[in-house]
C-alpha positions, 0 to 999 in steps of 0.5 A: 176145264183144265182138260181143255186148256192143257194140250194148249198150254203145251203146244204155246211152251212149246212153240214159245220155250223151243229155242228157235226163232228165224230172221224175222222178214216182216218185222224187218221189212216194216221197220223200212217204212221211213216217215219223211216229214220235219213235222212234228205231229205228223211224226206222231201221226206216224207213230202211232199206227206205226206202233200197231204194226210193230206188234202185228208184225212181231206177232206173225213173224213169232207164232206163223211165219218163224214156225214156217222156217224153222219146219220148211226152212223158207220164210214166206215174206223172206222169200226175197231176202237173199237177193243183192244189195242195191250198190252203195254210191259214194261220192268224193267231191270236195 
């Protein structure tokens, strides 16, 4: 049993302790999801599934996307990350 778990433990430790982490592009994209409501019960209804989404995107980024980004220098969910941001409109009305 121990001989079977040792390779798995070494892989997990090598990924977890390598000190390299990426941009967490999927988590950043997911965090942009807004709940535009003033109803506190609706906000709670958005909050609970969003927590599950953060766990899912965080694990995806940590285990899969950041490994791909480390080895290939490309992040699958961040392929449009270098796009120019939208211009900010400033109004000077008084």
